[in-house]
C-alpha positions, 0 to 999 in steps of 0.5 A: 195580809191579803195577796196582790191578786186578792187586792186587785179583786177587791179593787175590782169589786169596788170599781164594778160597784162605783160604775154601777152607782151602788150604795153598797159594796156587797158579796154579789160584787165580790163574787162577780170579780172573783169570777172574772179572776184567773185564780177565781175562775180556775177554783170555780170550774174546779168545784163544778160551777157553771162560769158563764151561767153564774156571771150572767145571774150575778150581773143580772142581780147587780142590775135589778137588785142593788140600791143605787145612789139617787141623781146628784148623790155622790159617795163611795159604796159602803161595805155591807156587814156580810162584805166585812164578815167574809173578809174577816173570816178569810183573815182568821182562816189563813191565821188558823192555817199558819199562812201569810196571805188571803187567796182567791180560794179563802174568799171563797170558802167564806162567802159559802160561810154566808148561807143567806147571802145571794152570792152563796145560794147561786153557788149552792144551786150549782152544788158548789160547798165549802168542802168542795172550795177547801179540798181543792185549795188544800189538796187539788181534788176537783169535784168535776174533771178538768178539760185536758191541754194547758192548765187554766190560768193561775198563778205564773201562767200567761195570760195569752196562753189560757185554755178556751174557757179562760177570760182573755182567749174567750173574749178580752173585751168583755174580761177587761173592759166595759162597753160604755156604748152598750150601757148606753143603749140600755139606758143605764149611764146618767146624762152628761150635764154642764159639759156641752163645750168640752164634749163638742171639742172632744168629738171634733178631735176624734174626728181629725185625720191625725192627732185625733187622741183626746186627753181628759185631765184633772183631779179624781172625781172632777168628771173624766169618767162622766165626759166618756159615758156622755160621749158614749150617750152621744154617739148612739144618737142619730144626728151624730157626725158621719165619721163617728157612726157606729163608734163604740167606746169601751173603758178598760178596767186596768184593775181586772188587767192586773188580776193575778198577773206576776210578771210584766209580760202577763199584763202585756200579754192582756193588753195586746189581746185587748188591743188585738180584739178591738182592731176587729171593731169598725170604729172602737174608742178606748178609755183608759183610766 
């Protein structure tokens, strides 16, 4: 029912809500994921959207307006009624069109059928309508001329050869990673409690000259991500070890890395772009879930 790229978008939206400790999975999370998805980028750009502005506004809204779980509470984000309606609307749309799979454009069109939602208002503020989306996905009619040169990344396009506006060529780290160090500096990470010995051992391993790659092993929910966040918080303290001063911790979002890929080479190109971008940082630490 949902295409593979759309399933990846839904996964990214869920992970975004979970990483921000939000109690609810909303349309704003979904639009945020679509705004970082190759197909979503292509459609939004064709409809006249300023992607950079949209991402900034969505990020600010998610940081300031979505209810967060209280400390000590742990449960999965719950879908809002509007989120469920959008999925149902997208499914009904493809059934009426006698198609088998929901694609990114169907989700965008369904979001714009929820005018009271903040996500729909953000698109409306930029003059994007449901008709704009439908005309593009059905007939290829763009609201604004697309830039000349290689087509934006879409189905079957290589992630390493997209246009300058694509996520990979713009900044692979912001597209496919979360800078945990930056989040720690802004006080967005919870403190690590009861893992002092494990954190100290992690730091000792990282300070080695060789074989300095610590691995956190355990079932889901035991606190592996919390360890990475605790490490990021520790590294910004003034008394951190000299070898780790100015080090940055990046969490690789594998769901975003896979979104929109069709062939193995697409994923490899994106991963190479991330590694290349990391090599420009003075002391990067990559956390892979």
